[in-house]
Residue, then its C-alpha position, 0 to 999 in steps of 0.5 A: m280782672f278787678g274781681s280777681y284783684l279784690w279777692h286777693l286783696i281781701w284774702g291778703f287781709f284775712r291771711g295777715i290776721l289768721y297766719n303768722p308769716n314768719p313762724e319760728p321753727g316747729e311753731a304752727s303758722l296759724k295764730g290763736d291758742a288752738m294752733s300756737f303749738d311748738a313741735t320742738t317742745a311738745i313731747k316732754r319725757h316718757h310717761h310709761i312703757t307697756l309690755c306684752v308679757g307671759d304669766a301674770q303672777e310671774d310678771y307681778d313677782f318680777h316687778t314687785q319682788v325682784l325690781g322693787l317697784k310698787s304695784v300702782k294699779k291692777t285693772a284690765l285692758y280697755d280694748g277688746t271683748v276678752p279681759i286681759y290684765h293690765l298691771y301698772y308698776g312705778n313709784d309711790l303714786g305712779e308718777e310719769s316716767t316711773l311707770v312700767t305696765s304689762f298685759p300678761m298674755r299667757q292665758s290668751g295663748r297669743m305669742g308675739r314675734r320680736g323683730s324690727g319695728q318694735v321697742k326692743a329694750l327698756a332701760l331703768s335708772v338707778p344710782s351708779a353706786a347701786l350697780d354692784y348691788w343690782k348685779t348681785r341681786l339679779t344673779e341671786h334671783g336666777f337672772e343672767v346679767t351682762e355688764d356693758e357700757r354705752f354712751g358713757e353709761r355703765m349698765l347691766r343687761f338681763e331679760h324679763p322672764c318672758g324674754i324682753e330685754y331690760e337694762i339697769v343704767g347707773v345715773d347720778g342726780d336723778e331727782r325722781v323719787p323712787y318707791n322706798r317700801s320694798q325689799v330693795p333699800p331706798e339708796h339702791a332703788i329704781h328711780g324710773t325709766h331711763g331710755i328705750t331702744v327701738a329696732v328698725r331696718e333703716l334710720d332715715n325715716s325714723a330720724d325725720f320723725m323724731q326731729e320733725g314730729w316728736s320733739g327729739k334732738l339727735t345727740s349722739t351715736d355709739d356702737g350702732h346706736t343713735r340717740f335722740e333726747l327730749g326737752t332738756g335731755g337726760t334720764g327719762r327722755i331718751i330714745d335710742f335707735v338700732a338699724d339692722p336692714g336684715l332684721e325680720q319684721g316683728s309683730w304689732t298685735f298683742g302677743e307674749g314677749t314683745v313691747h307693745h308701745c311707749a307713751f310720752q308725756v304732753d302737758g295738756y289736751d291742747e298740746q295733745d291735739g297739736v301733736k296729732a294735727h302736726l303729725e297729720g300735717l307732716g303726712f303721718t296719717d296713722v294717728s288715733d283719735r283720743k282714747d280715755r284710758g281711765y287714768f290718762e288719755s292717749v293718742y297713738v301713732r305708728t312711727p315710720g319704723g314701725a314702733l307704736f308711740e303714744a302722746t299721753v295726758s295724765k288726769p289730775e287725779g292720776f291713779l287716785i281717781d278710783e282708789p284712795y292712797d292707803k289702798l292704791g294698787l291693792g284691789f282690782q279696778v274693773p274697766p268701763v268696758f266690762a263694768d257690768k261683768r265684774d263677777w265674770i271677769m274675776g272668775y275668768l282672769p287668773q288669780l294673783t297672789y300678792 
């Protein structure tokens, strides 16, 4: 009897040291830097979105010549044994939430299947006054453009050449600096990602994940779309969901015509570790270990609706880690997994003209 009482007394003493008995919402109950983690603010905004597209040259021309984004980096997929291009597009330095990246899959012959459990659409931010310019520009380049409005935002809807849905949304006051040395006049240029739309069969589990696990706040609904926003909200921090119980499951592997994942910025490795531990503590055990992607480090999670999300920490050097500024994006950078096979890779991958 006394031994049991003594044990509980000792445990109570150490529990008072180790635990915060009244944690704030989203805050870990363990004390100390390793676990002083706030789940309501850890995920900051978009970092990048990665697409599985078709032909490499077609994708390169679409993003650089039509949309006027900068080619920030030309490298290859870090996973697997057969090289596949990984092309990065964004603003002048490829800053977080300006990045669209792609895996051109045409050479592999692998086709994706669009459906539930995927990011289905990518929205990009431009000044509201630029929408007429973009409608004309896209039409002149052969794209079918539809004008629309959602959540009080005017937009243009069209498709990437491989069929992935794109939107250009009119946003005023976007302080992100666009790339200003393309064919697109600077006053009309794309500032960065605005939002993504995720297709799911039902909303409840995804809503729980967003609010309990991914720092999201439910802010609005409109015409079947449910909007969650990160941090202070607004452009670059938007995740919309569309629920359709009858939509067939989409593919999750690398395959042409689908969005592979959306990455989100976290401030550092402690926050990234906190996100992983927090998700696993909620029961979301399909969370990867940290993966070094050369320019940033990534932790992936398969969300309950199926879409693949990523918590991303940028390296301090960013995309300047392997190229000087005056040559940024001009050469091909061999990923470490193929470090001793440069000649073979350059002969295998289709040649890009730029």
